[in-house]
N, C-alpha and C positions, 0 to 999 in steps of 0.2 A: 087242476088249474091249467087252463089253456095258455100256450105261449105262441104268439104270432110273430113271425119274422117278415119284415118288409124289405124286399130286395128290389132296388130301383134300376140296376144296371141292365144293359141290353145284350150282354155277352157273358159267357162263362169265364170266371177268373178266380183268383185267390180268395176274394171276398165271398164269392158264391160257394166255393168249397168249404170255407169257414162255416157258413150257414148249414150246408149239407151235413157236415160232420157233427154239428151240434144237434140237428134234428134227428140224425140217425141214433145218437145216444139217448135223446129224449124218448123216442118211440120204443127203444129197447127196454127202458126202465118202466114206461107206462104211467108214471105219476104226473108227467107234464105233457099232455098231448100236443104235439107241435102242428102248426099250420104255417105254410109258406105262402105269402102274398107277393106275387111277382107279375111282370109283364108277360104277355102271351108270345114268347119268343122260342123258336125251335130249340136252340142250344140249351136254354134253361129248362124247357119241358123234358127234353131227352134225359138230362141229368137228374133233375129233381124227381122225375117219375120213378126212379129206382128206389125211392123211399116209399115202400108199399103201404105203410100205415100212416102216412102223413098227408093231410089234406092240402091240396094245391088250389089256390084261388087266384084268378087272373084279374088284375086291375091295371089301369093305365099308369098310376103312380108317376105322373108326368111332371109334377112341380109343386111349388108351395100352394097354389090355388087350384088344384085339381079337385073340384067340388064333387065330381062323380066318385072318386076314390074315397074322399072324406066321408061322404054320405053312406057308401057301401060298407066301409069299415065301421062306422058308428052303428049301423044296423047289426053288424056281425057281433059286436061286443056288448050291445045294450043289455042283454040278459045273461051275460057270462059271469057276473059277480067278479070274484078275484081272477084276474088274468094279467098277462104281461105282453106288451107290444114292444118288440125288440127291433128298432130301426138301425140302419147301417150307414146313414148320412143325414145331414140336417134337413134336407127337403122332405125326406120320408118321416123324420121325427116330427116335423111340423104337421104333416098329415095325420100322424098318430095322435098328437096333442089336440088338434082340432076335432078329430073323431071322438076322442074321449069326452071332450066338452059337450059335443052334441048328443052323445049317448047318455049323458047323466050317470055314467057308471063311475062312481067315485072310488071304487075298489080297483079299477084298472091302473096299472103302472106302466110308464113309458121309460124305456132305457135305450141307449144308443151306443154302438161301438164306433169309435173314430178310427178308420182304417188309413187315414192320410196324415202327412206331415204338413199342416197348414196353420197359419195364424188365425185366431178367432176374429170374426167380423163383428161389427157392432150396430147393425141396422136394427130397425124396430122389430123385424121378424126374428132375428137372432136373439135379441134381448128377451123376447117373449119365450123362445125356446129355453134359454138359460134359466129363466125364472121358474118354468113349469116342469121341465124334465126331471125325472127322479134320479137317474144316474147317467154318467157318460163314462164308458170304458175306453181307455186308450190302450193300444196294443204295444206301446213302448213308452219309456220315459221321454224319449225324443219327441214323440207325438204330443204328449201332454205338455211338456215344457214349451214347445213351439206354439201350441194353442194358447197357453196362458201368457205368452210374452207380450201380448197387446192389452193385458189387464182387463179381460171381459168381466162384466158384473155377474158373476156366478158364484154360488156357494162352493168353496173348494171341497167341502165334504161330499159333494156329488161327483167329484172327479177321482177316478182311480185307474191304476195301471194293472192290466193282466196281460202278460206276454202270451202271444199265441202259442198254442200247443199243436204239435204235428201228429196227425193220426196215420198210422200205417194202414193204408186202405187195401193192401193186397197181401195174401198169404203165399203168393208165388215166390219161387226161388229166383235167385239172380239170373238174368239172361247171360248165357255164356257167349259174350261178345267176341272173345278171342277165337272161339271155334266157329261161330257163325260168320265172322268177317275175316277169318284167316289172319289174325293179328298175332305176331310172334311175341314171346315173353319179354323181349328187350324193348318193346314199344309201350309207352305209357298211354293208357286210354283216358282221354279228356272228354268232358261233357258239359254242355250248357243246356238247360231246359227252362222254358218260359216263353213269353211273347217275344217274337223276333222283331224288335223295334229299336230305334236309335237310342232311346233313353235307357234301355237295358244294356247298352255298351257292347253290342254284338260286333260292331266294326273294330272295337279295341282288341277283341280276341284275334281277329284275322291279322291285324297289324302286329300283335305280339308273336303269333306263330311264325310270321315272316322274319322275326328277329332272332328266333331260336338258333343256337349253334347247330351245325350239321350232325354233330355226334349225339344229339338228343333225338331219339326216335319217338314218334308220337302218332296217334290217330285221334281225330276230333269228331265228336258227334254233336249235332245241333238238333234238339228236340223242341218242337213248338211250331206255331203258325204265325204268319204275318202278312202284310200286303205283298202281293206278287211282285210289283215293281221294285219294292225294297229288297226282297230276297234276290231278285235278278241282279240288282246292283251289287249286292254282297258277293255273289258268285263271280261277277266281273272283277271285283277287287281281289278275289282269290287268284284269278288268272293274272292280273297285273302284278301281284306280289310273287309270282312264280312259285306258288304252292301247288304241288301236284294234286289234282282233283281226288285221286284215290286216297289221299290222306284225310279228307273231310267227307263226312256222311250227313246229308240233310234228311232227317227222318220224318219231319212233319209232326203234326199233333198226335199225341198218344193219350188215351183216356186214363191209363194207369202207367205212370212213369217210374214207379218204385222199382220194378224188376230191372229197368235200364240203369237206374242209379246204383243198384246193388252190383251191377256188372261192370261199373266203371272203376277207375283208380282215383280220379280227382275231378271235382266239380269246379266250374268257373262261372261265377255270377258277378260280372264287373259293372254293376249298375251305375249309371252316371247320375240319374235323378236320385234324390234321397229316398231310401226305403223306410217306410214306417215300421216295418218289422223284418221281413225277408223270409217268407215261408220256404222258398226254394233252397236257401242257405241251410235252414234247419233240417230239410229233408236229407241232405247229404250227411249231416251230423247223425241223424237217426239211423242211417245205413252204415255208420262207422267209416265214412270216407272224408278225406281231406277236402276242404272247400276253400277256394281263393275268391275273396269278395272285397268290395270297396269299404272304406272307412268313414264315409260321409253320412251314413244312415244309422239306423238302430242296430245294425249288425254288431257294432263294437260293444253293445250291451251284453252280448253272449259269446262273441268271438274274441279270444285272447291270442294275439299274434304269435304264430309258430307254436301254439299250445293246443288250442281247440280249432284252429283254422289259420288262414293267412289273410292279413289285411293289406290292401294297397290303396293308393290315391285313385280317385275316379279319373277316367280318360287318360290313363298313363300306360301306354303299351309297353314301354321299357320296363316298368316295375312289374307288369304282369308277366313278361317274358322271363325276367329274373326269378319270379316266384315259381313259374312252371319248371324252370331249371333246378330250383331248390328242391321241389318235390321229387323230380326225376332222380336227383342225386342222393336223396335220402329215402331209399327203399319205397319210392312212390308214395311217401307220406303216411305209411301205415301207423306209425306211432301217434302222429297227430290225429289220425282217424279214430284210434282207440280212445284218446282223451276226449275227442268230440262226442263219441258215443256215450261215455260216462257222464259228461255234462248234460247231454240231452236227457238221459234217463232220470237224472236228479233234478232237472229244472224245466225242461221243455216238452216233456211227454204230454200227450193229449189228456191222460188221466189227471195229471196235475192241473192243467188248464181247466178241464171240465169241472173238477171239484170246486175251483174258485168261482167259476161262473154260476154253478148251481147254487152256491151259497148266496150269491146276489139274487137269484131267482126266489130263494126261499125267505129272504129277509122281508 
C-alpha cells in the first residue's frame, strides 16, 4: 500500500524533517512504499534525495485551486487501490481530497498532520475538508484544543493527538566543544539551534546573557540560519550589551545538529510564538541535556519545571538569566538532563511515535 506525503513548504524545516523520518522508516520496512510530492526546490531536493528508495514527485502544490497538481495526483492514485495521502496542511489536504474524487479511487484515504497552533476556520472549503478527510493528527493537545476552540463542524472521532517523536539521525559521538573551542571546565556551554528569527526569541538570549553575574562563566553557540540583516543586528546588540565576541559562536546551518547537542551542557529554546510541539526541545532531552524553554506552547505537555527541563515565560530575559544561573550552580543541570532522557525514552522516542502512526496507516 503506497503512502504519499504532500509537502507544500518552500524550505527545509521541522515539518520536512518529520516527513523525512517517516519516509525513511517506511522504506526500511518495505510494506508501505513512500512517495514524497513536493515543490521543485533545491533545499527540499537535496535533503529528500538522501531517501534512496523513495520516489520524489515535483508538483506546484500552490494552493486550494492548483488544478495541475490535483489532476496529476488524481492520475497517480487512480489505479493504486488502497493507498494513503498524508497531507501536512489544509491547502494540500484539499488538493488530496479533490484528487481522490477525480480519481474515483474510493479506497484511497486522506489524512493530515496539523503542525500549527491555529483556530479552525469555517469557510466553505474548510467545511468540505472537515466532512471528507479521514483523520487529522495533531502534534499536541494544545494544537488540538486550539483548533477545536471555534467549534468546527467535524466528527471528533477524526481528531487525535500523537506527540512528535524525535529520531536520532546520527551515530556520531558528541563533538568535543571544550577541546575544539578551548573552553575550560568552569565555563558552561550553552546552545540554541533552529531558525534565527525574532519569533524564536533569539534576542532574549542576548539580553539574558548580558544580565548574568560576572562569576558565571559561559560560552554560547548559535546554530542555524536566518536573514543576513537580522543576524547583523543581533551581532550589533552583542556589541551594545558589552558581551565579548569570543563568548559567542555563530555556527550557521548544520545538516546534523545532534553531535553539537551532545557536546553542549544546556540548550536554550526561548520561543516567543507558541510552539505546536517543539522538536528542538525534545532533541536536547534525547541527548540527556537540560533545556530551558518557554511555557506558552506545547512544551509544558512534556517538560516539568526543574525536573525534565526548565520553563520560563516568553520574552523574559530576566527569567532566562536566572534559569541559566540555576543550571550553572547545579552541576550544569546534569540531574535534570538524566530525568529528561528517561522521559524521552518512555514517551517521546521515534519508535513510540512511529508505532502510533503506523497503526493509523493500517486501520
